[in-house]
N, C-alpha and C positions, 0 to 999 in steps of 0.2 A: 303949249307942250304935252301940259300933267291931263290935258282934258282930251286931246286927240291919242294920246299912244291908250290908252284903256280900251279906247272904239278899236284901232288899228290892231292891236292883240286880240281882240273878241272875234273879229272878222278875219284876221289869219285862223285861229282855231278851228271857228265855224266852218273852214273852207276846207282844212286838211280835215276834219271829222267828216264832213260832206264826200269829200274824195275819196274817205277810207271806206264808208259806210256803202257808196255805189262802187265801189269796186270789187268789194266782197259781196254784193249782192249781183253783181255780172258772171262772177266766179260760181256761185251759187245753182245762177241757172244755167250756165255752161256744163256744172258737173251733174245738175238735173236731167239734162238733154243727154249728155253723155252716157249717161247709166241707164237711159229711156231705150236709147238705142242698142246697147248691150245686151238687155234684159227684151228686146225685142227679139234679137238674134237667136238667144238661148231659147226663149217660148218658139220660136219658127222651130228649131233644132227638133225639138220635145214633139213639137205638131206632127212633124215630117216623119217622126219613129210612128206615130200612132198610124199617121195615114197609110205607112208602110205594113203595120199590121192588119189592119183594115184591109189592105188591098188582096192580101195573101190568105185573109181568115184566119190571122194566129190573133187577134184579140179578144179572145176566150181561153189562148192557153196562159195559164201561170207562168212557166218557163219562156216562153217567147216574149212575155211583157217584161220581166225580168231581163232578160237581154235586149231587149230594148230600150229600156232605161239604162243598164250599163252603157249601151253604145250612146246613147242622149250624154251619159255624163263624161265618156270621151269629149264628143265633141265638144261641150259644154267647156271642158276644163281647158281647152284652146283657145279660147274668148281672150283675147289680152283686157285689163281693165288697166291702165294704167300701168307703175310699176309693184305696186301692193295691194292693187284691191283683184278680186275675183268673185266668181258666182257662185253661188250654193242653193242647196232646196232644201226647204222644210216641209214635212207634212202637214195634212191640215189639222193632224194632232197636236204637232209642236216636237215631233223628233227628225232632226237633223239626218236626212236621206242622202244627198251629195254634198261634198266638201272637197275641198285641194287638202286638207289635213286628214287623213283616214281618221286620224284619232277622235275627230268630232261628229264621224257617223254613227248613228245610234243614241247619241245624247237628247236627252230631255230637255228641251229649250220652254215649254208650253209656261213655266211657273213667269219667265221672263218679261220686262215691263215690251219693250220694242217687240217681241213676240204678239201680246196682247194689242198692241198698235198696228200690225202688219194684219192680223187675222180679222178684224174689223173693219178694216178699209182695205176696197180689193184696189191694185196698182197703184199704193199709197208711196209717198217718202218718205221714209223713218231713217230716225237717229240713234244709232246701239254701239254698245260696249261699252266699256270704263268711260265716265264722262262723257258717254255721247261720243266717242272719237271716230265713230263711222259715221259714212249715210250711205242709204241704201234705196234703190227702188225695187218695190215688189209686185209680182205679179201673179196670178192665180193659173194654176194649169190642172183645170177640172179631171180631167181623164183617169187624172195617176194622184188627185188630190195632192197635191205639190202645189206649197207656194215659193216659187224662183225667186231670190234676190240679185240682183246686181250692187256690189258693196265697192266702197272704197275709203280709206282714211282722210277722215278731214284734211290730217297734215298735209296731206299730199295736192288736196283741192285747194288749201290754203297759204299753202308753205310760202312763194314768194311775196304776198301778199302781208303775211305776218313776219316775215324777215325786214319788210319793207318798213313796218308800222315804228321802230323807234329813230328810223330816219325821216320818216315824214312827220313827228312831230318836232324832232329837231331842227 
C-alpha cells in the first residue's frame, strides 16, 4: 500500500493539473478567436466610414474625417465584448483617441509596456493593465493611424475555471 499510494497520488495530481492546463488553454484560444471577430467588426466599421468619405470625395476635408471618426466611434461602442470588455483606439503615437470612458480620451499611453508591444506587433495579442489583468487583440487601421483594440478582463475569460480550481484539487 505504501508503494502504490504515492504513485496513485502522483497520477491523480498529474491528471488534475493536465486537465486544468488544457481547460485554460482552450479558454484562451476561444477568447482570442472571440476578440479577433470583435476586432474585425470594428475594423470593418472604420473601413466603411473611410469608403463613404472616398465615395463623396470628402477624404481630404478635415471636418468630414472627424465626423466619420465620431460615427465610427459610436458604431464601435455598440459592439459588445462580454460583460466587461470593450473596444478602444489609440493613435500610432500613443494617444487614446476612442474609449468608452471619455476621461481616457486624449491620455498618452505611449510609455506603457503594452503599447510598445502592440505598436511593434501588427494584429497581435497583448496583455495589459495592472498585473496584465486584461487580454486584447489589436489591429492597425492605417488611414486614420489608429491601433484598434478589442479587450476583455482575464477574470471574465477564466472566471469559471478559476472558481473550479480549488474543487479540482480537492
